N, CA and C atoms as a LAMMPS dump frame, in Angstrom:
ITEM: TIMESTEP
0
ITEM: NUMBER OF ATOMS
450
ITEM: BOX BOUNDS ff ff ff
-5.0000000000000000e+02 5.0000000000000000e+02
-5.0000000000000000e+02 5.0000000000000000e+02
-5.0000000000000000e+02 5.0000000000000000e+02
ITEM: ATOMS id mol type element x y z
1 1 1 N 439.813 294.413 376.85
2 1 2 C 440.801 295.373 376.491
3 1 3 C 440.126 296.643 376.009
4 2 1 N 440.579 297.756 376.499
5 2 2 C 440.028 299.055 376.083
6 2 3 C 440.72 299.519 374.789
7 3 1 N 439.912 299.676 373.764
8 3 2 C 440.468 300.065 372.474
9 3 3 C 440.112 301.503 372.169
10 4 1 N 440.91 302.134 371.319
11 4 2 C 440.593 303.445 370.813
12 4 3 C 439.508 303.297 369.778
13 5 1 N 438.378 303.995 369.957
14 5 2 C 437.267 303.842 369.003
15 5 3 C 437.677 304.212 367.586
16 6 1 N 436.982 303.624 366.633
17 6 2 C 437.26 303.889 365.22
18 6 3 C 437.18 305.371 364.883
19 7 1 N 436.213 306.064 365.446
20 7 2 C 436.075 307.503 365.202
21 7 3 C 437.355 308.242 365.608
22 8 1 N 437.902 307.888 366.734
23 8 2 C 439.151 308.543 367.234
24 8 3 C 440.308 308.214 366.324
25 9 1 N 440.367 306.968 365.843
26 9 2 C 441.429 306.614 364.925
27 9 3 C 441.322 307.375 363.632
28 10 1 N 440.127 307.53 363.124
29 10 2 C 439.893 308.357 361.913
30 10 3 C 440.286 309.805 362.129
31 11 1 N 439.928 310.347 363.28
32 11 2 C 440.271 311.747 363.586
33 11 3 C 441.789 311.913 363.664
34 12 1 N 442.477 310.973 364.275
35 12 2 C 443.952 311.046 364.36
36 12 3 C 444.55 311.009 362.926
37 13 1 N 444.058 310.09 362.109
38 13 2 C 444.579 309.972 360.749
39 13 3 C 444.256 311.209 359.913
40 14 1 N 443.096 311.772 360.086
41 14 2 C 442.738 313.01 359.331
42 14 3 C 443.654 314.152 359.735
43 15 1 N 443.879 314.315 361.03
44 15 2 C 444.775 315.386 361.496
45 15 3 C 446.209 315.123 361.06
46 16 1 N 446.601 313.842 361.047
47 16 2 C 447.928 313.514 360.584
48 16 3 C 448.083 313.931 359.111
49 17 1 N 447.086 313.626 358.31
50 17 2 C 447.137 313.984 356.877
51 17 3 C 447.176 315.497 356.694
52 18 1 N 446.397 316.22 357.487
53 18 2 C 446.423 317.674 357.402
54 18 3 C 447.766 318.223 357.929
55 19 1 N 448.384 317.514 358.834
56 19 2 C 449.721 317.916 359.324
57 19 3 C 450.75 317.825 358.201
58 20 1 N 450.584 316.848 357.352
59 20 2 C 451.499 316.718 356.183
60 20 3 C 451.46 317.949 355.297
61 21 1 N 450.294 318.607 355.287
62 21 2 C 450.082 319.737 354.381
63 21 3 C 450.036 321.063 355.156
64 22 1 N 450.467 321.064 356.406
65 22 2 C 450.41 322.246 357.244
66 22 3 C 451.125 323.429 356.573
67 23 1 N 450.411 324.538 356.487
68 23 2 C 450.972 325.759 355.899
69 23 3 C 451.015 325.772 354.356
70 24 1 N 450.474 324.727 353.744
71 24 2 C 450.505 324.606 352.292
72 24 3 C 449.155 324.822 351.627
73 25 1 N 448.138 325.165 352.423
74 25 2 C 446.809 325.361 351.886
75 25 3 C 445.85 324.243 352.172
76 26 1 N 444.615 324.408 351.797
77 26 2 C 443.584 323.417 352.121
78 26 3 C 443.714 322.135 351.324
79 27 1 N 443.16 321.074 351.957
80 27 2 C 443.189 319.73 351.346
81 27 3 C 441.729 319.28 351.226
82 28 1 N 441.389 318.771 350.088
83 28 2 C 439.999 318.312 349.819
84 28 3 C 439.703 317.044 350.658
85 29 1 N 438.44 316.956 351.05
86 29 2 C 437.996 315.79 351.81
87 29 3 C 438.32 314.486 351.083
88 30 1 N 438.092 314.468 349.8
89 30 2 C 438.334 313.236 349.008
90 30 3 C 439.809 312.836 349.091
91 31 1 N 440.694 313.814 349.081
92 31 2 C 442.142 313.52 349.152
93 31 3 C 442.535 312.983 350.522
94 32 1 N 441.948 313.579 351.578
95 32 2 C 442.255 313.071 352.947
96 32 3 C 441.718 311.659 353.093
97 33 1 N 440.481 311.483 352.627
98 33 2 C 439.831 310.16 352.726
99 33 3 C 440.622 309.087 351.997
100 34 1 N 441.06 309.406 350.799
101 34 2 C 441.844 308.432 349.984
102 34 3 C 443.183 308.13 350.655
103 35 1 N 443.893 309.155 351.088
104 35 2 C 445.235 308.948 351.661
105 35 3 C 445.205 308.183 352.95
106 36 1 N 444.113 308.317 353.726
107 36 2 C 444.066 307.707 355.062
108 36 3 C 443.005 306.621 355.186
109 37 1 N 442.417 306.213 354.054
110 37 2 C 441.41 305.152 354.057
111 37 3 C 440.28 305.382 355.057
112 38 1 N 439.696 306.586 354.968
113 38 2 C 438.585 306.965 355.808
114 38 3 C 437.35 307.15 354.937
115 39 1 N 436.208 306.543 355.29
116 39 2 C 434.998 306.767 354.515
117 39 3 C 434.669 308.284 354.45
118 40 1 N 434.501 308.823 353.251
119 40 2 C 434.312 310.267 353.1
120 40 3 C 433.129 310.836 353.925
121 41 1 N 432.028 310.116 353.983
122 41 2 C 430.867 310.627 354.733
123 41 3 C 431.174 310.763 356.234
124 42 1 N 431.902 309.761 356.747
125 42 2 C 432.293 309.778 358.166
126 42 3 C 433.325 310.883 358.387
127 43 1 N 434.203 311.07 357.426
128 43 2 C 435.246 312.064 357.54
129 43 3 C 434.638 313.468 357.611
130 44 1 N 433.585 313.722 356.851
131 44 2 C 432.888 315.027 356.895
132 44 3 C 432.409 315.34 358.321
133 45 1 N 431.841 314.359 358.965
134 45 2 C 431.352 314.537 360.33
135 45 3 C 432.5 314.855 361.296
136 46 1 N 433.572 314.084 361.167
137 46 2 C 434.724 314.265 362.028
138 46 3 C 435.356 315.622 361.832
139 47 1 N 435.53 316.008 360.557
140 47 2 C 436.162 317.314 360.275
141 47 3 C 435.281 318.456 360.797
142 48 1 N 433.977 318.296 360.721
143 48 2 C 433.084 319.306 361.258
144 48 3 C 433.244 319.467 362.771
145 49 1 N 433.378 318.325 363.446
146 49 2 C 433.6 318.322 364.896
147 49 3 C 434.95 318.934 365.207
148 50 1 N 436.003 318.608 364.44
149 50 2 C 437.333 319.156 364.667
150 50 3 C 437.329 320.674 364.405
151 51 1 N 436.526 321.091 363.461
152 51 2 C 436.399 322.543 363.175
153 51 3 C 435.768 323.259 364.358
154 52 1 N 434.737 322.686 364.911
155 52 2 C 434.066 323.276 366.102
156 52 3 C 435.037 323.335 367.284
157 53 1 N 435.97 322.38 367.347
158 53 2 C 436.939 322.341 368.44
159 53 3 C 438.155 323.263 368.193
160 54 1 N 438.21 323.883 367.031
161 54 2 C 439.324 324.774 366.765
162 54 3 C 440.601 324.101 366.309
163 55 1 N 440.499 322.864 365.889
164 55 2 C 441.683 322.152 365.422
165 55 3 C 441.922 322.377 363.936
166 56 1 N 440.807 322.464 363.141
167 56 2 C 440.901 322.659 361.735
168 56 3 C 439.97 323.8 361.308
169 57 1 N 440.136 324.238 360.1
170 57 2 C 439.237 325.225 359.495
171 57 3 C 439.06 324.825 358.049
172 58 1 N 438.127 325.466 357.397
173 58 2 C 437.857 325.122 355.984
174 58 3 C 437.83 326.371 355.141
175 59 1 N 437.994 326.133 353.875
176 59 2 C 437.949 327.193 352.872
177 59 3 C 437.056 326.733 351.753
178 60 1 N 436.089 327.536 351.34
179 60 2 C 435.159 327.174 350.268
180 60 3 C 435.79 327.463 348.904
181 61 1 N 435.156 326.924 347.893
182 61 2 C 435.559 327.211 346.512
183 61 3 C 436.307 326.057 345.86
184 62 1 N 436.678 326.281 344.617
185 62 2 C 437.336 325.223 343.848
186 62 3 C 438.714 324.873 344.421
187 63 1 N 439.351 325.792 345.072
188 63 2 C 440.657 325.502 345.725
189 63 3 C 440.464 325.28 347.212
190 64 1 N 439.233 325.013 347.622
191 64 2 C 438.915 324.864 349.035
192 64 3 C 439.233 323.509 349.577
193 65 1 N 438.928 323.356 350.84
194 65 2 C 439.129 322.124 351.547
195 65 3 C 439.383 322.451 353.033
196 66 1 N 440.003 321.541 353.734
197 66 2 C 440.284 321.726 355.137
198 66 3 C 441.787 321.912 355.359
199 67 1 N 442.101 322.663 356.418
200 67 2 C 443.507 322.829 356.785
201 67 3 C 443.614 322.861 358.298
202 68 1 N 444.778 322.466 358.774
203 68 2 C 445.06 322.413 360.195
204 68 3 C 445.361 323.82 360.712
205 69 1 N 444.662 324.166 361.797
206 69 2 C 444.852 325.478 362.39
207 69 3 C 445.963 325.473 363.417
208 70 1 N 446.055 324.358 364.129
209 70 2 C 447.039 324.178 365.196
210 70 3 C 448.354 323.684 364.635
211 71 1 N 449.459 324.158 365.122
212 71 2 C 450.802 323.756 364.685
213 71 3 C 451.08 322.314 365.075
214 72 1 N 451.461 321.43 364.148
215 72 2 C 451.739 320.039 364.447
216 72 3 C 452.886 319.857 365.447
217 73 1 N 453.725 320.886 365.583
218 73 2 C 454.821 320.804 366.539
219 73 3 C 454.338 320.9 367.997
220 74 1 N 453.112 321.413 368.12
221 74 2 C 452.575 321.647 369.474
222 74 3 C 451.373 320.735 369.754
223 75 1 N 450.577 320.47 368.742
224 75 2 C 449.373 319.659 368.907
225 75 3 C 449.714 318.214 369.233
226 76 1 N 449.21 317.715 370.367
227 76 2 C 449.489 316.367 370.786
228 76 3 C 448.365 315.397 370.494
229 77 1 N 448.696 314.149 370.407
230 77 2 C 447.736 313.073 370.223
231 77 3 C 446.766 313.069 371.376
232 78 1 N 447.248 313.233 372.595
233 78 2 C 446.41 313.249 373.768
234 78 3 C 445.34 314.33 373.755
235 79 1 N 445.73 315.495 373.33
236 79 2 C 444.783 316.619 373.244
237 79 3 C 443.643 316.294 372.281
238 80 1 N 444.015 315.734 371.138
239 80 2 C 442.989 315.39 370.142
240 80 3 C 442.129 314.232 370.624
241 81 1 N 442.724 313.211 371.188
242 81 2 C 441.927 312.09 371.706
243 81 3 C 440.937 312.517 372.746
244 82 1 N 441.337 313.345 373.688
245 82 2 C 440.437 313.804 374.741
246 82 3 C 439.276 314.612 374.155
247 83 1 N 439.569 315.388 373.155
248 83 2 C 438.507 316.178 372.509
249 83 3 C 437.488 315.265 371.854
250 84 1 N 437.946 314.258 371.111
251 84 2 C 437.074 313.359 370.375
252 84 3 C 436.33 312.374 371.249
253 85 1 N 437.039 311.762 372.182
254 85 2 C 436.407 310.662 372.942
255 85 3 C 436.251 310.887 374.419
256 86 1 N 436.849 311.97 374.944
257 86 2 C 436.755 312.197 376.394
258 86 3 C 437.987 311.651 377.068
259 87 1 N 437.901 311.345 378.357
260 87 2 C 439.032 310.929 379.15
261 87 3 C 439.716 309.686 378.606
262 88 1 N 441.022 309.646 378.773
263 88 2 C 441.833 308.499 378.35
264 88 3 C 441.959 307.59 379.588
265 89 1 N 441.48 306.362 379.441
266 89 2 C 441.487 305.469 380.587
267 89 3 C 441.459 304.01 380.132
268 90 1 N 442.194 303.154 380.811
269 90 2 C 442.17 301.739 380.449
270 90 3 C 440.883 301.003 380.885
271 91 1 N 440.238 301.546 381.892
272 91 2 C 438.989 300.937 382.413
273 91 3 C 437.986 302.017 382.727
274 92 1 N 436.725 301.727 382.6
275 92 2 C 435.659 302.715 382.8
276 92 3 C 435.573 303.259 384.206
277 93 1 N 435.979 302.458 385.19
278 93 2 C 435.822 302.908 386.602
279 93 3 C 436.731 304.071 386.932
280 94 1 N 437.723 304.366 386.098
281 94 2 C 438.579 305.536 386.37
282 94 3 C 438.046 306.824 385.773
283 95 1 N 437.003 306.719 384.948
284 95 2 C 436.415 307.886 384.323
285 95 3 C 435.783 308.751 385.421
286 96 1 N 435.6 310.032 385.081
287 96 2 C 434.966 310.951 386.01
288 96 3 C 433.49 310.652 386.148
289 97 1 N 432.925 309.94 385.19
290 97 2 C 431.499 309.557 385.224
291 97 3 C 431.313 308.474 386.288
292 98 1 N 430.71 308.825 387.397
293 98 2 C 430.568 307.862 388.493
294 98 3 C 429.602 306.713 388.198
295 99 1 N 428.803 306.827 387.137
296 99 2 C 427.888 305.724 386.809
297 99 3 C 428.658 304.514 386.259
298 100 1 N 429.937 304.7 385.839
299 100 2 C 430.732 303.627 385.333
300 100 3 C 431.49 302.856 386.414
301 101 1 N 431.333 303.265 387.648
302 101 2 C 432.103 302.656 388.718
303 101 3 C 431.41 301.383 389.235
304 102 1 N 432.248 300.363 389.47
305 102 2 C 431.703 299.118 389.952
306 102 3 C 431.552 299.188 391.494
307 103 1 N 430.964 298.172 392.043
308 103 2 C 430.702 298.154 393.487
309 103 3 C 431.975 298.018 394.282
310 104 1 N 433.08 297.651 393.68
311 104 2 C 434.357 297.543 394.41
312 104 3 C 435.158 298.85 394.397
313 105 1 N 434.622 299.89 393.745
314 105 2 C 435.365 301.144 393.661
315 105 3 C 435.788 301.617 395.043
316 106 1 N 437.059 301.959 395.136
317 106 2 C 437.624 302.397 396.399
318 106 3 C 438.324 301.276 397.165
319 107 1 N 437.857 300.062 396.999
320 107 2 C 438.432 298.919 397.664
321 107 3 C 439.078 297.94 396.676
322 108 1 N 439.122 298.303 395.426
323 108 2 C 439.601 297.397 394.368
324 108 3 C 441.135 297.246 394.406
325 109 1 N 441.57 296.056 394.471
326 109 2 C 443.019 295.754 394.517
327 109 3 C 443.709 296.155 393.238
328 110 1 N 442.988 296.255 392.129
329 110 2 C 443.567 296.614 390.851
330 110 3 C 443.691 298.125 390.605
331 111 1 N 443.057 298.907 391.47
332 111 2 C 442.995 300.342 391.247
333 111 3 C 444.361 301.008 391.069
334 112 1 N 445.332 300.697 391.871
335 112 2 C 446.661 301.313 391.753
336 112 3 C 447.289 300.942 390.412
337 113 1 N 447.109 299.687 390.024
338 113 2 C 447.663 299.273 388.694
339 113 3 C 446.978 300.045 387.576
340 114 1 N 445.639 300.122 387.623
341 114 2 C 444.914 300.834 386.573
342 114 3 C 445.347 302.31 386.501
343 115 1 N 445.598 302.918 387.631
344 115 2 C 446.078 304.301 387.669
345 115 3 C 447.414 304.417 386.966
346 116 1 N 448.313 303.472 387.199
347 116 2 C 449.621 303.478 386.551
348 116 3 C 449.478 303.337 385.012
349 117 1 N 448.589 302.429 384.606
350 117 2 C 448.359 302.224 383.187
351 117 3 C 447.783 303.509 382.572
352 118 1 N 446.833 304.141 383.258
353 118 2 C 446.254 305.393 382.762
354 118 3 C 447.334 306.467 382.622
355 119 1 N 448.197 306.586 383.613
356 119 2 C 449.275 307.575 383.583
357 119 3 C 450.236 307.283 382.429
358 120 1 N 450.568 306.029 382.238
359 120 2 C 451.502 305.652 381.158
360 120 3 C 450.877 305.977 379.788
361 121 1 N 449.597 305.641 379.611
362 121 2 C 448.91 305.951 378.358
363 121 3 C 448.913 307.466 378.133
364 122 1 N 448.533 308.194 379.13
365 122 2 C 448.453 309.664 379.009
366 122 3 C 449.823 310.24 378.693
367 123 1 N 450.877 309.731 379.355
368 123 2 C 452.227 310.208 379.086
369 123 3 C 452.63 310.026 377.631
370 124 1 N 452.312 308.844 377.107
371 124 2 C 452.658 308.596 375.68
372 124 3 C 451.856 309.503 374.792
373 125 1 N 450.573 309.572 374.973
374 125 2 C 449.723 310.412 374.13
375 125 3 C 450.064 311.885 374.251
376 126 1 N 450.297 312.333 375.469
377 126 2 C 450.536 313.785 375.704
378 126 3 C 451.962 314.209 375.301
379 127 1 N 452.853 313.262 375.149
380 127 2 C 454.217 313.606 374.749
381 127 3 C 454.482 313.227 373.301
382 128 1 N 453.441 312.945 372.549
383 128 2 C 453.567 312.665 371.129
384 128 3 C 452.844 313.736 370.33
385 129 1 N 453.596 314.566 369.603
386 129 2 C 452.974 315.583 368.765
387 129 3 C 452.789 315.007 367.385
388 130 1 N 452.001 315.713 366.579
389 130 2 C 451.823 315.288 365.212
390 130 3 C 453.102 315.472 364.424
391 131 1 N 453.934 316.427 364.839
392 131 2 C 455.241 316.594 364.205
393 131 3 C 456.123 315.378 364.486
394 132 1 N 456.025 314.827 365.707
395 132 2 C 456.769 313.583 366.021
396 132 3 C 456.373 312.47 365.08
397 133 1 N 455.074 312.366 364.807
398 133 2 C 454.607 311.31 363.903
399 133 3 C 455.09 311.573 362.462
400 134 1 N 455.094 312.828 362.071
401 134 2 C 455.623 313.142 360.723
402 134 3 C 457.107 312.806 360.666
403 135 1 N 457.85 313.142 361.688
404 135 2 C 459.306 312.814 361.739
405 135 3 C 459.526 311.317 361.716
406 136 1 N 458.688 310.589 362.422
407 136 2 C 458.791 309.122 362.454
408 136 3 C 458.529 308.557 361.072
409 137 1 N 457.498 309.052 360.383
410 137 2 C 457.2 308.61 359.04
411 137 3 C 458.364 308.903 358.092
412 138 1 N 458.924 310.102 358.212
413 138 2 C 460.04 310.51 357.353
414 138 3 C 461.269 309.583 357.591
415 139 1 N 461.518 309.283 358.86
416 139 2 C 462.647 308.405 359.172
417 139 3 C 462.412 307.005 358.618
418 140 1 N 461.182 306.53 358.748
419 140 2 C 460.843 305.216 358.221
420 140 3 C 461.028 305.147 356.726
421 141 1 N 460.626 306.22 356.036
422 141 2 C 460.759 306.268 354.57
423 141 3 C 462.232 306.289 354.168
424 142 1 N 463.028 306.891 355.037
425 142 2 C 464.501 306.96 354.755
426 142 3 C 465.201 305.68 355.156
427 143 1 N 464.464 304.729 355.748
428 143 2 C 465.071 303.477 356.146
429 143 3 C 465.614 303.459 357.541
430 144 1 N 465.387 304.514 358.296
431 144 2 C 465.857 304.586 359.688
432 144 3 C 464.673 304.491 360.631
433 145 1 N 464.724 303.571 361.559
434 145 2 C 463.648 303.423 362.537
435 145 3 C 464.269 303.772 363.897
436 146 1 N 463.848 304.944 364.485
437 146 2 C 464.411 305.303 365.763
438 146 3 C 463.953 304.338 366.862
439 147 1 N 464.778 304.203 367.913
440 147 2 C 464.467 303.25 368.965
441 147 3 C 463.146 303.539 369.664
442 148 1 N 462.748 304.815 369.773
443 148 2 C 461.477 305.123 370.448
444 148 3 C 460.284 304.638 369.648
445 149 1 N 460.467 304.381 368.353
446 149 2 C 459.333 303.939 367.516
447 149 3 C 459.094 302.445 367.594
448 150 1 N 459.967 301.729 368.256
449 150 2 C 459.852 300.262 368.297
450 150 3 C 459.094 299.844 369.555
């Protein structure tokens, strides 16, 4: 089974936490780490990478920290995942990297199915914004679970 790497999960959670504070000023690394159960040292590396990618920025000083540059209403999970880990794919042979292809590539009976799975995964990730996740969390806290969240 192809799993989302831990680094990608941490990046998603960090951006989700920054989405909670969007437009309200910077958030300290320690606060992000505590709220999302991310090791602070690892979080520093991820936030640095996200800063280089233009997703977040930082502010120095006693009131400093990190803040989300991109609007959570527009920023999708798929965009962030592709930046952190590269192509979204259920199997390595669908990646653009031809060294991951097995000797059955092109004649594999499973290829059409894998393509459908890849498209379904991409559709979910690309059609889920961080604002959608915030809305889902808010609904859950209010005791309402929308049908799309099940």
